[in-house]
C-alpha positions as CSV (number, residue, x, y, z in Angstrom):
1,M,-46.9,42.4,94.2
2,K,-49.8,42.6,96.7
3,Y,-50.8,39.9,99.2
4,I,-53.6,39.2,101.7
5,A,-52.8,38.4,105.3
6,A,-55.0,36.1,107.3
7,I,-54.9,35.9,111.1
8,D,-56.2,32.6,112.3
9,Q,-56.7,32.8,116.1
10,G,-57.5,29.3,117.3
11,T,-58.1,27.5,120.5
12,T,-54.5,26.4,121.0
13,S,-52.5,28.8,118.8
14,T,-52.4,31.9,116.7
15,R,-51.2,31.8,113.2
16,C,-50.8,34.2,110.3
17,I,-50.7,33.1,106.7
18,I,-49.8,35.4,103.8
19,F,-51.7,34.4,100.6
20,N,-51.1,35.3,97.0
21,H,-53.7,35.9,94.4
22,A,-53.9,32.1,93.6
23,G,-54.9,31.5,97.2
24,L,-51.6,29.8,98.0
25,P,-49.6,30.5,101.2
26,V,-46.3,32.3,100.7
27,G,-45.5,32.9,104.4
28,V,-46.6,31.2,107.6
29,S,-46.0,31.9,111.3
30,Q,-47.6,30.2,114.3
31,K,-47.4,30.4,118.1
32,E,-49.2,28.5,120.8
33,H,-50.7,30.1,123.8
34,E,-51.2,28.9,127.4
35,Q,-54.2,26.8,128.2
36,I,-55.5,27.8,131.7
37,Y,-57.6,25.4,133.8
38,P,-58.5,27.1,137.1
39,G,-60.8,24.3,138.2
40,P,-63.0,21.4,136.9
41,G,-64.9,22.5,133.8
42,F,-63.1,25.9,133.7
43,V,-61.0,26.7,130.6
44,E,-59.4,30.1,130.1
45,H,-57.0,32.0,127.8
46,N,-55.0,35.2,128.5
47,P,-56.3,37.7,125.9
48,V,-53.2,39.9,126.3
49,E,-51.0,37.0,125.4
50,I,-53.2,36.2,122.4
51,F,-52.9,39.8,121.0
52,A,-49.2,39.8,121.6
53,N,-48.9,36.6,119.7
54,T,-51.0,38.0,117.0
55,Q,-48.7,40.9,116.5
56,G,-45.7,38.6,116.5
57,V,-47.0,36.1,114.0
58,L,-48.2,38.9,111.7
59,A,-44.8,40.5,111.6
60,E,-43.0,37.2,111.2
61,A,-45.3,35.9,108.4
62,I,-44.8,39.2,106.4
63,S,-41.0,38.8,106.8
64,L,-41.1,35.1,105.8
65,A,-43.1,36.1,102.7
66,E,-40.2,38.5,101.9
67,C,-42.5,41.4,101.7
68,V,-43.2,44.6,103.8
69,P,-46.5,45.8,105.4
70,G,-47.1,48.0,102.4
71,D,-47.4,44.9,100.3
72,I,-50.4,43.7,102.3
73,A,-53.6,44.7,100.6
74,A,-55.8,43.8,103.6
75,I,-56.0,41.6,106.7
76,G,-58.7,39.1,107.4
77,I,-59.4,37.7,110.8
78,T,-60.9,34.3,111.8
79,N,-61.2,33.2,115.4
80,Q,-62.2,30.6,117.9
81,R,-65.9,31.4,118.4
82,E,-67.8,32.0,121.6
83,T,-64.6,32.6,123.6
84,T,-65.6,35.6,125.7
85,V,-63.5,38.7,126.6
86,V,-64.7,41.7,128.7
87,W,-62.3,44.6,129.0
88,N,-62.0,48.2,130.3
89,K,-62.7,50.6,127.5
90,K,-60.1,53.2,128.7
91,T,-57.2,51.0,129.8
92,G,-57.8,48.1,127.3
93,R,-57.2,45.7,130.1
94,P,-59.4,42.6,130.4
95,I,-61.3,42.3,133.7
96,N,-60.7,38.5,133.7
97,N,-59.1,35.9,131.5
98,A,-61.1,35.0,128.4
99,I,-63.7,32.3,129.1
100,V,-63.1,29.7,126.4
101,W,-65.9,28.1,124.4
102,Q,-65.2,24.7,126.0
103,D,-65.8,26.1,129.5
104,T,-68.8,24.7,131.4
105,R,-69.0,27.1,134.4
106,T,-72.2,28.6,133.1
107,A,-74.1,25.3,133.4
108,G,-76.1,26.6,136.4
109,I,-77.1,29.8,134.5
110,C,-78.2,27.7,131.5
111,A,-80.2,25.3,133.8
112,V,-82.0,28.2,135.4
113,F,-83.1,29.7,132.0
114,A,-84.0,26.2,130.7
115,G,-86.1,25.6,133.8
116,Q,-88.1,28.8,133.0
117,G,-88.7,28.0,129.4
118,G,-87.0,24.8,128.2
119,Q,-83.6,24.2,126.5
120,N,-85.0,25.6,123.3
121,R,-86.3,28.8,124.9
122,Y,-84.4,31.1,122.5
123,R,-84.0,28.7,119.5
124,T,-86.5,30.4,117.2
125,K,-84.8,33.7,117.6
126,T,-81.1,32.6,117.8
127,G,-81.0,29.1,116.2
128,L,-79.3,27.9,119.4
129,P,-80.2,25.8,122.4
130,L,-79.4,26.9,125.9
131,A,-75.9,25.6,126.4
132,T,-72.6,26.5,128.1
133,Y,-71.0,26.7,124.6
134,F,-72.3,30.2,123.8
135,S,-71.1,33.7,124.8
136,G,-74.2,35.2,126.3
137,P,-74.2,33.1,129.5
138,K,-70.4,33.7,129.8
139,I,-71.0,37.5,129.8
140,K,-73.6,37.1,132.5
141,W,-71.2,35.0,134.6
142,L,-68.5,37.7,134.4
143,L,-70.9,40.5,135.2
144,D,-72.3,38.5,138.2
145,N,-68.9,37.3,139.6
146,I,-66.3,40.0,138.9
147,P,-66.6,42.8,141.6
148,E,-68.3,45.9,140.3
149,A,-68.3,44.6,136.7
150,R,-72.1,45.1,136.2
151,Q,-72.1,48.7,137.5
152,R,-69.1,49.5,135.3
153,A,-70.7,47.8,132.3
154,E,-74.0,49.8,132.8
155,K,-72.0,53.0,132.8
156,G,-70.4,52.1,129.5
157,D,-66.9,51.5,130.9
158,L,-66.6,47.9,129.8
159,L,-66.7,46.3,126.4
160,F,-67.5,42.8,125.3
161,G,-66.2,40.9,122.4
162,N,-65.4,37.4,121.2
163,I,-61.8,37.1,120.1
164,D,-62.4,38.7,116.7
165,T,-63.7,41.8,118.3
166,W,-60.8,41.9,120.8
167,L,-58.3,41.7,118.0
168,I,-60.0,44.2,115.7
169,W,-60.3,46.7,118.6
170,N,-56.7,46.4,119.4
171,L,-55.6,46.6,115.8
172,T,-57.9,49.4,114.6
173,G,-59.9,50.9,117.6
174,A,-63.2,49.7,116.0
175,H,-65.6,47.9,118.3
176,V,-67.3,45.6,115.9
177,T,-68.2,41.9,115.3
178,D,-69.4,40.2,112.1
179,V,-72.7,38.4,111.8
180,T,-71.2,35.0,112.1
181,N,-69.6,35.7,115.4
182,A,-72.6,37.6,116.7
183,S,-74.8,34.5,115.8
184,R,-72.8,32.5,118.3
185,T,-73.5,34.7,121.4
186,M,-77.1,33.6,121.8
187,L,-77.9,37.3,121.9
188,M,-78.4,38.1,118.2
189,N,-81.8,37.7,116.5
190,L,-81.4,35.8,113.2
191,G,-84.3,37.7,111.6
192,T,-83.0,41.2,112.3
193,L,-79.2,40.5,112.5
194,D,-79.3,42.8,115.6
195,W,-79.0,42.3,119.3
196,D,-82.3,41.0,120.8
197,E,-83.6,43.3,123.5
198,E,-85.7,40.6,125.2
199,I,-82.8,38.2,125.6
200,L,-80.5,41.1,126.8
201,R,-83.1,41.9,129.5
202,D,-83.4,38.2,130.5
203,M,-79.7,37.9,130.9
204,D,-79.3,41.4,132.3
205,I,-76.6,42.3,129.8
206,P,-76.2,46.1,129.0
207,R,-76.4,46.7,125.3
208,V,-73.9,49.5,125.6
209,M,-71.1,47.0,126.1
210,L,-71.9,45.1,122.9
211,P,-70.1,45.7,119.6
212,K,-71.7,46.9,116.4
213,I,-72.7,44.0,114.2
214,V,-71.2,44.3,110.7
215,S,-70.8,42.2,107.6
216,S,-68.1,39.6,107.1
217,S,-66.4,41.5,104.3
218,E,-65.9,45.2,104.6
219,V,-63.2,47.6,105.8
220,Y,-63.5,48.0,109.6
221,G,-60.5,50.2,110.1
222,K,-56.7,50.3,109.5
223,T,-53.7,49.2,111.5
224,R,-51.0,51.7,112.6
225,E,-49.1,50.7,109.4
226,G,-52.2,51.6,107.3
227,I,-53.3,48.1,106.4
228,P,-57.1,47.7,106.1
229,V,-58.6,45.1,108.4
230,A,-61.4,44.0,106.1
231,G,-62.5,40.4,106.8
232,D,-64.1,38.8,109.9
233,L,-65.5,35.3,110.1
234,G,-65.8,32.8,112.9
235,D,-63.4,30.0,112.3
236,Q,-66.0,27.4,111.0
237,Q,-67.8,29.8,108.8
238,A,-64.4,30.9,107.4
239,A,-63.6,27.3,106.5
240,L,-67.0,27.0,104.8
241,F,-66.1,30.1,102.8
242,G,-62.5,28.9,102.1
243,Q,-63.9,25.6,100.9
244,T,-66.0,27.7,98.4
245,C,-69.2,26.2,99.6
246,F,-71.2,29.0,98.0
247,L,-74.3,27.0,96.9
248,P,-77.1,25.6,99.1
249,G,-76.4,21.9,100.0
250,E,-72.6,22.2,99.8
251,A,-70.9,21.1,103.1
252,K,-67.5,20.9,104.8
253,N,-66.1,19.4,108.0
254,T,-63.2,21.0,109.8
255,Y,-61.1,18.6,111.9
256,G,-59.4,20.7,114.6
257,T,-59.6,21.0,118.4
258,G,-63.2,20.2,117.9
259,C,-65.1,19.1,114.7
260,F,-67.6,21.3,112.9
261,L,-69.7,20.2,110.0
262,L,-71.4,23.1,108.2
263,M,-73.8,23.1,105.3
264,N,-74.8,26.1,103.3
265,T,-78.6,26.5,103.3
266,G,-78.7,29.7,101.2
267,E,-80.7,32.8,102.1
268,S,-83.1,30.9,104.3
269,S,-82.5,29.8,107.9
270,V,-83.4,26.2,108.6
271,C,-84.6,25.4,112.1
272,S,-83.1,22.1,113.2
273,K,-85.2,19.4,114.8
274,N,-82.3,17.0,115.2
275,G,-79.8,18.8,117.5
276,L,-78.0,21.0,115.0
277,L,-77.5,24.7,115.1
278,T,-78.9,27.4,112.8
279,T,-76.1,29.9,112.2
280,L,-75.0,32.6,109.8
281,G,-72.7,31.3,107.1
282,Y,-71.4,34.7,105.9
283,K,-72.5,38.1,104.7
284,I,-70.5,39.8,102.0
285,G,-70.9,43.6,102.2
286,N,-74.4,44.7,101.5
287,R,-75.5,41.4,100.0
288,K,-78.1,39.2,101.7
289,P,-76.8,37.0,104.4
290,V,-76.2,33.3,103.8
291,F,-77.2,30.8,106.5
292,A,-75.9,27.4,107.5
293,L,-76.7,24.4,109.5
294,E,-74.0,23.3,111.9
295,G,-73.1,20.3,113.9
296,S,-70.6,21.2,116.6
297,I,-68.5,18.5,118.3
298,A,-66.4,19.7,121.3
299,I,-63.5,17.3,121.4
300,T,-61.7,15.7,118.5
301,G,-58.2,16.9,117.9
302,A,-58.2,17.9,121.6
303,L,-58.5,14.3,122.5
304,V,-55.2,13.5,120.7
305,Q,-53.6,16.4,122.7
306,W,-55.1,14.9,125.9
307,L,-53.5,11.6,125.0
308,R,-50.2,13.4,124.5
309,D,-50.2,15.9,127.3
310,N,-52.3,14.4,130.1
311,I,-51.5,10.7,129.6
312,G,-48.1,10.7,127.9
313,L,-49.0,7.9,125.6
314,I,-47.5,9.7,122.6
315,E,-44.7,12.3,122.3
316,K,-46.3,14.4,119.5
317,S,-49.8,14.5,118.0
318,A,-48.7,12.9,114.7
319,D,-47.6,9.8,116.6
320,V,-51.2,8.8,117.2
321,E,-51.6,7.5,113.6
322,T,-48.4,5.3,113.9
323,L,-49.6,3.9,117.2
324,A,-53.1,3.2,115.9
325,K,-51.7,1.4,112.9
326,T,-50.1,-1.3,115.2
327,V,-53.6,-2.9,115.5
328,D,-56.2,-3.8,112.9
329,D,-59.2,-2.4,114.8
330,N,-60.3,-0.9,118.1
331,G,-60.3,-4.3,120.0
332,G,-63.9,-3.6,121.1
333,A,-62.9,-0.3,122.9
334,Y,-64.7,3.0,122.3
335,F,-63.6,6.4,123.7
336,V,-66.4,9.0,124.1
337,P,-64.6,12.3,124.8
338,A,-67.4,14.1,126.6
339,F,-64.9,16.2,128.6
340,S,-67.1,19.3,128.2
341,G,-70.4,17.4,127.9
342,L,-71.8,16.4,124.6
343,Y,-72.6,19.0,121.9
344,A,-74.5,18.1,118.7
345,P,-76.8,16.3,118.4
346,Y,-77.3,15.6,122.1
347,W,-76.6,18.9,123.9
348,K,-76.0,17.2,127.3
349,D,-73.9,19.4,129.6
350,S,-74.0,16.6,132.3
351,A,-72.2,14.0,130.1
352,R,-68.6,13.2,130.9
353,G,-65.9,11.2,129.0
354,A,-65.7,7.4,129.1
355,I,-63.7,4.5,127.7
356,V,-65.9,1.5,127.4
357,G,-65.6,-2.1,126.1
358,M,-62.3,-2.6,127.8
359,T,-60.8,-6.2,128.2
360,R,-57.4,-7.5,129.0
361,F,-56.8,-7.8,125.2
362,V,-57.0,-4.0,124.7
363,N,-53.5,-2.3,124.4
364,K,-52.3,1.2,123.8
365,G,-52.7,0.7,120.0
366,H,-56.4,0.0,120.5
367,I,-56.7,3.1,122.7
368,A,-55.0,5.2,120.0
369,R,-57.3,3.8,117.4
370,A,-60.4,4.4,119.5
371,V,-59.2,8.0,119.9
372,L,-59.2,8.5,116.2
373,E,-62.4,6.6,115.6
374,A,-64.2,8.8,118.1
375,T,-63.8,11.8,115.7
376,A,-65.3,9.8,112.8
377,Y,-68.2,8.4,114.8
378,Q,-69.2,11.9,116.1
379,T,-69.0,13.2,112.6
380,R,-71.4,10.4,111.5
381,E,-73.9,11.4,114.1
382,V,-73.9,15.0,112.9
383,F,-73.8,14.0,109.2
384,D,-77.0,11.8,109.6
385,A,-78.8,14.6,111.5
386,M,-77.9,17.1,108.8
387,K,-79.4,14.9,106.0
388,V,-82.7,14.7,107.9
389,D,-82.9,18.4,108.7
390,S,-82.0,19.6,105.3
391,G,-83.5,16.9,103.1
392,V,-80.2,16.9,101.2
393,N,-78.5,13.6,100.6
394,L,-74.9,14.6,101.0
395,S,-72.9,12.6,98.4
396,S,-69.4,13.6,99.6
397,L,-67.7,15.6,102.3
398,K,-65.0,18.3,101.9
399,A,-62.6,18.0,104.8
400,D,-60.1,20.5,106.2
401,G,-58.2,21.3,109.3
402,G,-55.2,19.9,111.2
403,M,-56.3,16.3,111.3
404,V,-56.8,15.8,107.6
405,G,-53.2,14.8,107.3
406,N,-54.1,11.6,109.3
407,E,-54.8,9.2,106.5
408,L,-56.0,6.4,108.8
409,L,-58.7,8.7,110.1
410,M,-59.7,10.0,106.7
411,Q,-60.2,6.4,105.4
412,F,-62.1,5.4,108.4
413,Q,-64.3,8.5,108.1
414,S,-65.1,7.6,104.5
415,D,-65.9,4.1,105.6
416,I,-68.2,5.0,108.5
417,L,-70.0,7.7,106.4
418,N,-70.1,5.5,103.2
419,V,-69.3,8.6,101.1
420,P,-66.1,9.9,99.6
421,V,-64.1,12.3,101.8
422,I,-62.1,15.0,99.9
423,R,-59.1,17.0,101.1
424,P,-58.3,20.2,99.2
425,K,-54.8,21.2,98.1
426,V,-54.8,24.0,100.7
427,P,-56.1,22.2,103.7
428,E,-56.0,25.2,106.1
429,T,-59.1,26.7,104.6
430,T,-60.1,28.6,107.7
431,A,-57.3,31.1,107.2
432,L,-58.0,31.1,103.4
433,G,-61.7,32.0,104.0
434,A,-60.7,35.0,106.1
435,A,-58.3,36.0,103.4
436,Y,-61.0,35.7,100.7
437,A,-63.4,37.8,102.8
438,A,-60.8,40.6,103.2
439,G,-59.7,40.4,99.6
440,L,-63.3,40.8,98.3
441,A,-63.7,43.9,100.4
442,V,-60.8,45.7,98.9
443,G,-61.2,44.4,95.3
444,Y,-58.2,42.0,95.5
445,W,-60.5,39.3,94.2
446,S,-63.5,40.3,92.0
447,D,-66.2,37.8,93.0
448,T,-66.9,34.3,94.4
449,D,-66.5,32.8,90.9
450,E,-62.9,33.8,90.9
451,L,-62.4,32.2,94.4
452,R,-64.0,28.9,93.2
453,K,-61.4,28.6,90.5
454,N,-58.7,28.5,93.1
455,W,-60.1,25.4,94.8
456,S,-58.8,22.0,93.8
457,A,-58.7,18.5,95.4
458,D,-55.5,17.0,96.8
459,R,-56.8,13.6,97.6
460,M,-60.1,11.6,97.9
461,W,-60.8,8.6,100.1
462,R,-63.6,6.2,99.1
463,P,-65.5,3.8,101.3
464,E,-64.0,0.3,101.5
465,M,-65.8,-1.2,104.5
466,Q,-68.6,-3.8,104.2
467,A,-72.0,-2.5,105.3
468,A,-72.4,-5.2,108.0
469,R,-69.1,-4.2,109.6
470,R,-70.0,-0.5,109.3
471,D,-73.4,-1.0,111.0
472,A,-71.9,-3.1,113.8
473,L,-69.2,-0.6,114.7
474,Y,-71.7,2.3,114.7
475,R,-74.1,0.4,116.9
476,G,-71.3,-0.1,119.4
477,W,-70.6,3.6,119.3
478,K,-74.2,4.5,120.0
479,K,-74.2,2.2,122.9
480,A,-71.0,3.7,124.3
481,V,-72.4,7.3,124.0
482,T,-75.4,6.4,126.3
483,R,-72.9,5.4,129.1
484,T,-71.7,9.0,129.4
485,F,-75.2,10.6,129.9
486,D,-76.1,12.3,133.2
487,W,-72.8,11.7,134.9
488,V,-72.9,15.1,136.6
489,E,-75.9,15.6,138.8
């Protein structure tokens, strides 16, 4: 029997899941990697550690599935997007730790470019505002700050890649990235699906260091064991694909380190007027690309980790639900987790986190509840913006990711959105989407209709909150968000 392997390289861990033809996992291995904080606003990962973990979880997942490498028809890769690696082409050694998507060190670079042409200077070409989030400014920072990096890059000695490119290069030797990851660099033109020469000149980034842009589903090369690496999708686009959102207007929200709400807009790119991103959804082989609108939220699950690791209020992440259930509401407290500024729909790099509405009545249960509610409120802001931009009245929301096991959060999310929230039977749809892309490339699955048959719901939460209560809570949140603006001068 043949299987598909999916490597899901995320912000806090690397995981490999082996899927069978029904889209069900038969072997899973996962390993966390170090989070490196060299200074305020700096967030880094060690790319060498990440690739070593990738090799380890791939081998272990194959073993746990009771199969051998020859039983794997293809490997799909999905990755934390925007996280930037530059490495020596000859030695394969990175010139610096990877700069993670949450990192804000490029705020000065973005401010200079915005001062010359506004925050939306490149939006018509790239679908993105100028923000520290994206890879382009990170590349520029590395070339400007690592000794001799720019000269070496211009000579063709250095290569750039987001984590997908780094993994594929190490696995196969191919220097490629798919359209979804390329669309997160702020360097790719949405109209041509190629690197934009004007933006490269503005940021002084040599084209020779950039990977070839390819589709999300094709064979890029083979591993030493002869397994085709044939799928490549940024993590949120992979979840969109894994949730089988193949029709315009279908949407999903992934609850992970951050939260990412994507809606399929078909073969047309929709330029947002309400703080959302225009991005590539996926491209299957030679078919036309499919676009999406995205609302990106920086800190959701990461806030629970902060509560666990930095404050010590809980021992493990799952404990947050138990603690939150000790109270009936948030006690008037709101937690706005603007640790890396605010992403959609505000795009304010200068915002910082705040807990507001505190009184002597508030206890640790209220804080835990405010932590969970912050995810739902931020999703509501993006959900509302998406309805306005798209003209589509979203009647439900497909939910996936690590936080969907938190039933208190899922019920509150349904309440604050006033629509049903649906969890699929396979909640880790990010890995599943990468598997689907790889499987389509090698004929393991025939078409998207076959993939859609694999999807089924596990549970649905329906709204139970009264409208007056919903409106009052959301007004409190909006007031709380304004308190975080312009904290950094």
